[in-house]
DRENDO-1510 file (C-alpha; in Angstrom, 1 decimal, always signed):
<recs>
REC; n; res; u; v; w
REC; 1; MET; +136.6; +101.4; +46.0 .
REC; 2; LYS; +140.1; +101.9; +44.2 .
REC; 3; LEU; +141.7; +100.1; +42.3 .
REC; 4; ILE; +145.9; +99.6; +41.8 .
REC; 5; LYS; +147.7; +97.9; +39.3 .
REC; 6; SER; +150.9; +98.2; +38.3 .
REC; 7; TYR; +152.6; +97.5; +34.9 .
REC; 8; THR; +156.6; +97.1; +34.2 .
REC; 9; ALA; +157.9; +98.2; +31.0 .
REC; 10; ARG; +161.1; +98.7; +29.5 .
REC; 11; ILE; +162.5; +102.5; +28.2 .
REC; 12; ASP; +164.1; +101.7; +24.6 .
REC; 13; ALA; +165.2; +104.7; +23.5 .
REC; 14; ASN; +168.3; +106.4; +21.7 .
REC; 15; ALA; +171.4; +106.6; +23.3 .
REC; 16; SER; +171.1; +110.6; +24.2 .
REC; 17; LYS; +168.0; +110.2; +25.7 .
REC; 18; ASP; +169.3; +107.0; +27.7 .
REC; 19; GLY; +171.9; +109.1; +28.9 .
REC; 20; ASN; +169.7; +111.8; +30.3 .
REC; 21; ILE; +168.2; +109.2; +32.4 .
REC; 22; LEU; +171.2; +107.2; +33.4 .
REC; 23; PHE; +173.1; +110.9; +34.2 .
REC; 24; ILE; +169.8; +111.6; +36.6 .
REC; 25; LEU; +170.0; +108.2; +38.4 .
REC; 26; SER; +173.8; +108.9; +39.0 .
REC; 27; LYS; +173.2; +112.0; +40.5 .
REC; 28; LEU; +170.4; +110.4; +42.7 .
REC; 29; ASN; +172.5; +107.6; +43.7 .
REC; 30; GLU; +175.0; +110.5; +45.3 .
REC; 31; VAL; +172.4; +111.9; +46.6 .
REC; 32; SER; +171.0; +109.1; +48.5 .
REC; 33; GLU; +175.0; +108.6; +49.3 .
REC; 34; TYR; +174.6; +111.9; +51.2 .
REC; 35; VAL; +171.8; +111.8; +52.8 .
REC; 36; PHE; +172.2; +108.5; +54.1 .
REC; 37; ASN; +175.8; +109.8; +55.7 .
REC; 38; LEU; +173.4; +112.5; +57.2 .
REC; 39; GLY; +171.7; +110.4; +59.9 .
REC; 40; LYS; +168.3; +109.4; +60.6 .
REC; 41; ASP; +168.3; +112.5; +62.8 .
REC; 42; LYS; +168.2; +114.6; +60.2 .
REC; 43; TRP; +166.1; +113.0; +57.9 .
REC; 44; PHE; +163.0; +113.9; +59.6 .
REC; 45; ASN; +163.6; +117.5; +58.7 .
REC; 46; GLN; +163.1; +116.9; +54.7 .
REC; 47; LYS; +162.9; +121.1; +54.2 .
REC; 48; GLU; +166.4; +121.1; +55.5 .
REC; 49; ILE; +167.7; +118.3; +53.1 .
REC; 50; TYR; +166.0; +119.0; +50.4 .
REC; 51; HIS; +168.0; +122.9; +50.5 .
REC; 52; GLN; +170.8; +121.7; +51.5 .
REC; 53; CYS; +170.8; +118.8; +48.4 .
REC; 54; ARG; +169.5; +121.7; +45.9 .
REC; 55; LYS; +172.8; +123.7; +47.0 .
REC; 56; GLU; +174.6; +120.1; +46.5 .
REC; 57; PHE; +173.3; +118.8; +43.1 .
REC; 58; PRO; +171.6; +121.8; +41.3 .
REC; 59; GLU; +171.8; +119.8; +38.0 .
REC; 60; LEU; +168.2; +117.7; +39.3 .
REC; 61; HIS; +165.1; +119.2; +39.1 .
REC; 62; SER; +162.9; +120.3; +42.3 .
REC; 63; LYS; +160.2; +118.1; +41.9 .
REC; 64; ILE; +162.5; +114.4; +40.9 .
REC; 65; LEU; +164.7; +115.3; +44.0 .
REC; 66; GLN; +161.9; +115.8; +46.6 .
REC; 67; GLN; +160.1; +113.0; +45.4 .
REC; 68; PHE; +162.9; +110.5; +45.9 .
REC; 69; LEU; +164.1; +112.1; +50.1 .
REC; 70; LYS; +160.4; +110.6; +51.0 .
REC; 71; LEU; +162.1; +107.4; +50.5 .
REC; 72; TYR; +164.2; +108.2; +53.4 .
REC; 73; CYS; +161.3; +109.5; +56.0 .
REC; 74; PRO; +158.5; +106.9; +54.6 .
REC; 75; ILE; +154.8; +108.4; +56.2 .
REC; 76; GLY; +153.5; +105.8; +58.1 .
REC; 77; LYS; +156.5; +103.5; +58.3 .
REC; 78; LYS; +158.1; +103.0; +61.6 .
REC; 79; LYS; +161.0; +101.2; +59.9 .
REC; 80; LEU; +163.8; +103.4; +58.5 .
REC; 81; PRO; +166.2; +102.1; +55.4 .
REC; 82; LYS; +169.4; +100.5; +57.3 .
REC; 83; ASN; +171.2; +101.0; +53.7 .
REC; 84; VAL; +171.8; +103.4; +51.2 .
REC; 85; ILE; +168.4; +103.3; +48.9 .
REC; 86; LYS; +169.0; +103.1; +45.2 .
REC; 87; SER; +168.6; +105.3; +42.8 .
REC; 88; VAL; +165.0; +105.4; +41.4 .
REC; 89; ILE; +163.2; +108.3; +39.3 .
REC; 90; ILE; +159.7; +109.3; +41.2 .
REC; 91; LEU; +157.4; +111.0; +38.5 .
REC; 92; ASP; +153.8; +112.0; +39.6 .
REC; 93; ASN; +151.0; +112.7; +37.4 .
REC; 94; GLN; +151.7; +116.3; +37.3 .
REC; 95; THR; +155.4; +115.7; +35.9 .
REC; 96; PHE; +155.2; +112.6; +33.1 .
REC; 97; ASP; +152.1; +112.2; +30.4 .
REC; 98; LEU; +151.5; +108.8; +29.2 .
REC; 99; LYS; +150.5; +108.5; +25.6 .
REC; 100; LEU; +149.5; +106.1; +22.9 .
REC; 101; ASP; +149.8; +106.4; +19.4 .
REC; 102; THR; +148.7; +103.9; +16.9 .
REC; 103; GLU; +150.2; +104.8; +14.0 .
REC; 104; THR; +153.8; +104.3; +15.1 .
REC; 105; LYS; +155.7; +101.2; +14.0 .
REC; 106; PHE; +158.3; +101.0; +16.5 .
REC; 107; THR; +155.9; +101.4; +19.7 .
REC; 108; ASN; +152.6; +102.6; +20.5 .
REC; 109; TYR; +153.4; +103.5; +23.8 .
REC; 110; TRP; +155.3; +106.7; +24.4 .
REC; 111; LEU; +156.0; +108.3; +28.2 .
REC; 112; ARG; +156.9; +112.3; +28.4 .
REC; 113; PHE; +159.2; +113.8; +31.1 .
REC; 114; GLY; +161.6; +116.5; +30.8 .
REC; 115; ARG; +160.2; +117.5; +27.4 .
REC; 116; LYS; +161.4; +114.2; +26.1 .
REC; 117; ASN; +159.2; +111.6; +24.6 .
REC; 118; TYR; +160.2; +108.0; +25.4 .
REC; 119; PRO; +159.3; +104.5; +23.5 .
REC; 120; LEU; +157.9; +102.1; +25.8 .
REC; 121; ARG; +158.6; +98.3; +25.4 .
REC; 122; GLY; +155.9; +95.8; +26.8 .
REC; 123; LYS; +152.4; +95.6; +24.0 .
REC; 124; ASN; +151.4; +93.1; +25.5 .
REC; 125; ILE; +151.5; +93.9; +29.2 .
REC; 126; LEU; +150.8; +98.0; +28.5 .
REC; 127; SER; +147.5; +96.9; +26.3 .
REC; 128; ARG; +145.7; +95.7; +29.4 .
REC; 129; ILE; +145.6; +99.6; +30.9 .
REC; 130; LYS; +142.5; +100.1; +29.9 .
REC; 131; ASP; +142.3; +104.5; +30.5 .
REC; 132; ILE; +146.2; +105.8; +30.4 .
REC; 133; SER; +144.7; +108.9; +31.9 .
REC; 134; CYS; +144.3; +106.3; +35.2 .
REC; 135; VAL; +148.2; +106.0; +35.6 .
REC; 136; GLN; +149.2; +108.2; +38.5 .
REC; 137; GLU; +153.0; +107.0; +38.9 .
REC; 138; CYS; +156.1; +106.4; +36.9 .
REC; 139; ARG; +159.3; +105.3; +38.3 .
REC; 140; ILE; +162.5; +105.1; +36.7 .
REC; 141; TYR; +165.3; +102.6; +37.8 .
REC; 142; LEU; +167.7; +100.3; +36.1 .
REC; 143; ARG; +167.8; +97.0; +36.0 .
REC; 144; LYS; +170.6; +94.8; +34.5 .
REC; 145; LYS; +172.1; +97.9; +32.7 .
REC; 146; ARG; +168.4; +98.4; +31.5 .
REC; 147; VAL; +165.8; +101.3; +32.0 .
REC; 148; TYR; +162.6; +100.1; +33.0 .
REC; 149; CYS; +159.4; +102.0; +34.3 .
REC; 150; LYS; +156.9; +101.0; +36.4 .
REC; 151; LEU; +153.6; +102.7; +36.0 .
REC; 152; THR; +151.1; +102.6; +38.7 .
REC; 153; TYR; +147.2; +102.7; +37.8 .
REC; 154; VAL; +144.4; +104.0; +40.4 .
REC; 155; GLU; +140.6; +103.4; +39.2 .
REC; 156; GLU; +137.7; +104.7; +41.0 .
REC; 157; LYS; +135.0; +101.9; +41.5 .
REC; 158; ASP; +131.5; +102.5; +41.6 .
REC; 159; LYS; +130.1; +100.8; +44.7 .
REC; 160; ILE; +128.0; +98.2; +43.8 .
REC; 161; VAL; +125.4; +96.6; +46.2 .
REC; 162; LEU; +126.6; +93.1; +45.8 .
REC; 163; ASN; +124.1; +90.0; +47.0 .
REC; 164; PRO; +125.9; +87.7; +49.5 .
REC; 165; GLY; +123.7; +85.1; +48.2 .
REC; 166; LYS; +125.8; +84.6; +45.1 .
REC; 167; SER; +129.0; +83.5; +47.1 .
REC; 168; THR; +131.5; +80.8; +46.7 .
REC; 169; GLY; +133.5; +79.3; +49.4 .
REC; 170; ILE; +137.0; +78.2; +48.9 .
REC; 171; ASP; +138.8; +76.1; +51.7 .
REC; 172; ILE; +142.2; +75.4; +51.4 .
REC; 173; ASN; +144.6; +72.3; +51.6 .
REC; 174; VAL; +148.1; +71.0; +50.4 .
REC; 175; LYS; +147.2; +69.1; +47.8 .
REC; 176; GLN; +143.8; +70.8; +46.3 .
REC; 177; LEU; +141.5; +73.6; +46.5 .
REC; 178; VAL; +137.5; +72.8; +47.0 .
REC; 179; SER; +134.8; +75.7; +46.1 .
REC; 180; SER; +131.4; +75.2; +47.7 .
REC; 181; ASP; +130.1; +74.8; +44.2 .
REC; 182; ASN; +131.4; +70.9; +43.5 .
REC; 183; LYS; +134.7; +72.5; +42.4 .
REC; 184; PHE; +138.4; +70.7; +42.9 .
REC; 185; TYR; +141.3; +72.4; +41.3 .
REC; 186; SER; +144.3; +69.8; +42.3 .
REC; 187; THR; +147.4; +71.4; +43.2 .
REC; 188; LYS; +149.7; +67.7; +42.7 .
REC; 189; LYS; +152.1; +69.3; +40.8 .
REC; 190; LEU; +153.1; +72.0; +42.9 .
REC; 191; PHE; +153.2; +69.7; +46.0 .
REC; 192; HIS; +155.3; +67.5; +43.8 .
REC; 193; ARG; +157.9; +69.7; +43.0 .
REC; 194; LYS; +158.1; +70.7; +46.2 .
REC; 195; GLN; +158.9; +67.2; +47.5 .
REC; 196; GLU; +161.4; +67.2; +44.5 .
REC; 197; HIS; +163.0; +70.0; +45.8 .
REC; 198; LYS; +163.1; +69.3; +48.8 .
REC; 199; LYS; +164.1; +65.1; +48.8 .
REC; 200; ASN; +166.8; +65.3; +46.5 .
REC; 201; ARG; +168.4; +68.9; +48.0 .
REC; 202; MET; +168.1; +70.8; +44.7 .
REC; 203; LYS; +169.6; +74.0; +46.5 .
REC; 204; HIS; +170.7; +75.3; +43.4 .
REC; 205; ARG; +167.6; +74.8; +41.7 .
REC; 206; ASP; +165.4; +77.6; +42.0 .
REC; 207; THR; +161.5; +77.0; +42.6 .
REC; 208; MET; +159.8; +80.8; +42.7 .
REC; 209; ASN; +159.3; +80.9; +38.8 .
REC; 210; PHE; +157.6; +77.6; +39.0 .
REC; 211; THR; +155.3; +78.7; +41.9 .
REC; 212; LYS; +154.2; +81.8; +40.5 .
REC; 213; ASP; +153.7; +80.7; +37.4 .
REC; 214; PHE; +151.4; +77.8; +39.2 .
REC; 215; VAL; +149.6; +80.0; +41.0 .
REC; 216; HIS; +148.6; +82.9; +38.3 .
REC; 217; LYS; +147.4; +80.1; +36.5 .
REC; 218; LEU; +145.2; +78.6; +39.3 .
REC; 219; THR; +144.1; +82.2; +40.2 .
REC; 220; THR; +143.0; +82.7; +37.0 .
REC; 221; LEU; +140.9; +79.5; +36.6 .
REC; 222; ILE; +139.3; +80.3; +39.6 .
REC; 223; VAL; +138.4; +83.7; +38.6 .
REC; 224; SER; +137.0; +82.7; +35.3 .
REC; 225; ASP; +135.0; +79.9; +36.6 .
REC; 226; LEU; +133.4; +82.8; +39.3 .
REC; 227; ILE; +132.6; +84.9; +36.6 .
REC; 228; ARG; +131.2; +81.8; +34.3 .
REC; 229; ASN; +128.9; +80.9; +37.2 .
REC; 230; GLU; +127.8; +84.8; +38.2 .
REC; 231; GLN; +129.2; +84.6; +41.7 .
REC; 232; GLU; +129.8; +88.4; +43.6 .
REC; 233; VAL; +131.8; +87.1; +46.6 .
REC; 234; LEU; +134.7; +84.7; +47.3 .
REC; 235; VAL; +135.1; +83.6; +50.8 .
REC; 236; LEU; +138.4; +82.4; +51.9 .
REC; 237; GLU; +139.5; +81.5; +55.7 .
REC; 238; ASP; +141.8; +83.9; +57.2 .
REC; 239; LEU; +144.6; +82.4; +58.0 .
REC; 240; LYS; +147.7; +84.8; +58.6 .
REC; 241; ASN; +148.5; +83.0; +61.2 .
REC; 242; LEU; +149.2; +79.8; +59.3 .
REC; 243; ARG; +153.5; +79.4; +59.7 .
REC; 244; GLN; +152.9; +80.4; +63.1 .
REC; 245; SER; +151.5; +77.1; +64.0 .
REC; 246; SER; +154.1; +75.1; +62.8 .
REC; 247; SER; +156.9; +77.3; +64.4 .
REC; 248; LYS; +159.9; +75.8; +66.5 .
REC; 249; LYS; +160.1; +79.6; +67.2 .
REC; 250; ASN; +156.7; +79.5; +69.1 .
REC; 251; ARG; +157.1; +76.3; +70.4 .
REC; 252; ASN; +154.5; +75.2; +68.1 .
REC; 253; SER; +155.9; +72.4; +65.8 .
REC; 254; LYS; +154.2; +70.1; +64.4 .
REC; 255; GLY; +157.4; +67.6; +62.9 .
REC; 256; LYS; +159.9; +68.5; +60.2 .
REC; 257; VAL; +156.7; +66.8; +57.6 .
REC; 258; VAL; +153.9; +69.0; +58.1 .
REC; 259; ASN; +156.5; +72.0; +59.2 .
REC; 260; TYR; +157.9; +72.1; +55.7 .
REC; 261; LEU; +154.0; +70.6; +54.1 .
REC; 262; ILE; +152.8; +74.2; +55.6 .
REC; 263; ASN; +156.0; +76.2; +55.4 .
REC; 264; ASN; +157.0; +75.4; +52.0 .
REC; 265; CYS; +154.4; +73.4; +49.8 .
REC; 266; LEU; +151.6; +76.1; +50.6 .
REC; 267; PRO; +151.9; +79.6; +49.4 .
REC; 268; TYR; +149.4; +80.9; +51.1 .
REC; 269; GLY; +150.4; +84.6; +51.0 .
REC; 270; MET; +151.0; +84.6; +47.4 .
REC; 271; PHE; +147.9; +82.7; +46.7 .
REC; 272; THR; +145.3; +85.4; +48.4 .
REC; 273; SER; +147.2; +88.4; +47.1 .
REC; 274; PHE; +146.5; +87.2; +43.2 .
REC; 275; LEU; +143.6; +85.8; +43.9 .
REC; 276; GLU; +142.7; +89.5; +45.6 .
REC; 277; TYR; +143.4; +91.8; +42.8 .
REC; 278; LYS; +142.2; +89.5; +39.9 .
REC; 279; CYS; +138.7; +89.3; +42.1 .
REC; 280; LYS; +139.0; +93.1; +42.8 .
REC; 281; ASP; +139.8; +93.7; +38.6 .
REC; 282; GLN; +136.5; +91.7; +37.9 .
REC; 283; GLY; +134.7; +93.8; +40.6 .
REC; 284; ILE; +133.9; +90.2; +42.7 .
REC; 285; LYS; +134.1; +90.9; +46.3 .
REC; 286; PHE; +137.1; +89.8; +48.1 .
REC; 287; VAL; +136.3; +88.4; +51.8 .
REC; 288; LYS; +138.0; +86.5; +54.9 .
REC; 289; ILE; +136.2; +84.9; +57.8 .
REC; 290; ASN; +137.2; +83.4; +61.0 .
REC; 291; PRO; +138.4; +79.7; +60.2 .
REC; 292; TYR; +137.0; +78.0; +63.8 .
REC; 293; ASN; +135.8; +74.7; +63.6 .
REC; 294; THR; +135.5; +75.1; +59.9 .
REC; 295; SER; +136.5; +71.4; +58.9 .
REC; 296; LYS; +135.1; +69.9; +62.0 .
REC; 297; GLU; +131.8; +71.0; +62.0 .
REC; 298; CYS; +129.0; +69.6; +59.7 .
REC; 299; ASN; +127.8; +72.0; +57.3 .
REC; 300; ASN; +124.2; +70.4; +57.3 .
REC; 301; CYS; +122.9; +70.4; +61.0 .
REC; 302; LYS; +126.0; +72.2; +62.7 .
REC; 303; SER; +126.9; +69.6; +64.8 .
REC; 304; LEU; +130.5; +68.7; +65.8 .
REC; 305; ASP; +130.0; +65.4; +66.6 .
REC; 306; SER; +131.7; +63.4; +63.4 .
REC; 307; SER; +133.8; +60.9; +62.5 .
REC; 308; ARG; +136.8; +60.7; +60.2 .
REC; 309; PRO; +137.6; +57.0; +58.9 .
REC; 310; LYS; +140.3; +58.7; +56.4 .
REC; 311; GLN; +141.4; +62.5; +55.9 .
REC; 312; SER; +139.4; +63.1; +52.9 .
REC; 313; ASP; +136.2; +61.5; +54.2 .
REC; 314; PHE; +133.5; +63.5; +56.8 .
REC; 315; ILE; +130.8; +61.2; +58.2 .
REC; 316; CYS; +128.5; +63.3; +60.5 .
REC; 317; ASN; +127.2; +61.2; +63.6 .
REC; 318; SER; +124.1; +62.8; +63.8 .
REC; 319; CYS; +122.1; +63.5; +60.7 .
REC; 320; GLY; +124.3; +60.7; +58.9 .
REC; 321; GLN; +125.5; +63.2; +56.3 .
REC; 322; HIS; +128.7; +61.3; +54.2 .
REC; 323; ILE; +130.5; +63.8; +51.9 .
REC; 324; HIS; +134.1; +65.2; +51.0 .
REC; 325; ALA; +135.9; +67.0; +54.2 .
REC; 326; ASP; +137.2; +69.6; +51.9 .
REC; 327; LEU; +134.2; +70.0; +50.4 .
REC; 328; ASN; +132.4; +70.2; +54.0 .
REC; 329; ALA; +134.7; +72.9; +54.9 .
REC; 330; ALA; +133.9; +74.9; +51.8 .
REC; 331; ARG; +130.8; +75.0; +52.3 .
REC; 332; ASN; +131.0; +76.0; +56.0 .
REC; 333; ILE; +133.1; +78.5; +54.8 .
REC; 334; ARG; +130.4; +80.0; +52.4 .
REC; 335; LEU; +127.9; +79.5; +55.2 .
REC; 336; ARG; +129.6; +81.5; +58.0 .
REC; 337; TYR; +129.8; +84.8; +55.5 .
REC; 338; THR; +126.1; +84.3; +54.1 .
REC; 339; SER; +124.7; +83.9; +57.9 .
REC; 340; SER; +126.5; +86.3; +58.8 .
REC; 341; ASN; +124.2; +88.9; +56.6 .
REC; 342; GLU; +121.5; +87.5; +58.1 .
REC; 343; LEU; +120.5; +85.6; +54.1 .
REC; 344; PRO; +118.6; +81.9; +53.7 .
REC; 345; VAL; +120.9; +80.0; +51.7 .
REC; 346; ASN; +119.8; +76.9; +49.5 .
REC; 347; PRO; +121.7; +73.7; +49.6 .
REC; 348; ILE; +123.9; +72.8; +47.5 .
REC; 349; PRO; +123.1; +69.3; +45.9 .
REC; 350; TYR; +126.4; +67.0; +46.3 .
REC; 351; PRO; +126.4; +63.5; +44.0 .
REC; 352; ALA; +127.4; +60.6; +44.6 .
REC; 353; TYR; +130.9; +60.5; +46.8 .
REC; 354; LYS; +133.8; +60.6; +45.8 .
REC; 355; LYS; +132.7; +61.8; +42.4 .
REC; 356; ALA; +134.7; +64.9; +41.7 .
REC; 357; ILE; +132.6; +67.0; +39.5 .
REC; 358; GLY; +134.7; +70.0; +37.6 .
REC; 359; SER; +137.6; +68.9; +38.3 .
REC; 360; CYS; +140.4; +70.9; +37.1 .
REC; 361; SER; +144.1; +70.4; +37.3 .
REC; 362; LEU; +147.0; +72.5; +35.9 .
</recs>
């Protein structure tokens, strides 16, 4: 199993070294405009374009030129670029070297390519790299008149035989997330921020930074709880078509209020992507299951005959179980995964109704 992560740092070199990078980036800008003007039909013949660019731009290193030209004919992607691609220096593990020197005061991390050493700023971020020899790619680009580099870290992890019995299911809702082990995670702060943003029509104020910060903290808290409880598998519902279920284009509109809650107050894609890479980093398996009837089925007797006097209440008319509706759904999510692996599941006792054990809020 491969674990792929990226780390961004700023290259803080002197004028001479910065000038070298800026010169290469400016030449790549010219290459980009030249190749774009040739037309899409020419992009598929990479050898011919490479030889033409070598004659037009002999100052560029051949390896850097080859890596950049691949962006105009991406492998495995059907869509070709519609605009001129911004210049970026792409280096593989054969053309650059990342060094760690704890004795230097200015910085401990150095990037070496083109027979020059470039100091990297961002010690807190770069210190998260477990093994610098696993950095396989480096991309150097210009942002706000400063030079940055993006390091791609690839780690090969041995396949571990996991115990599906040590699994946790999580039900995702707009105002809270509930896990199958009686853990409640409140998301009301994000919900209210989104509601105020729409209510006051604050188009000039972007909520993306707040959303990212909130989701990062929430996913970190969930993963830390899984580690503390020695859980090996995390199970979620596969809600990839969630926004299509409330789309006017597909004639599935559920009203302005519900459409806004689904499309804006619930960053499902961001939440699952953050949670997935954090789980993989800690060796926790990340699984998605079919969400069919997870909130309608009783987790105790599997009956669909239930009543909902309130949105948070779930009362089974067959066995008489009275439980929080989201907790019932979370346990069904866990049961879907464990039953597919043919494992006996010990029922988790639920305490007095409406007593939220381990409630968490950010």
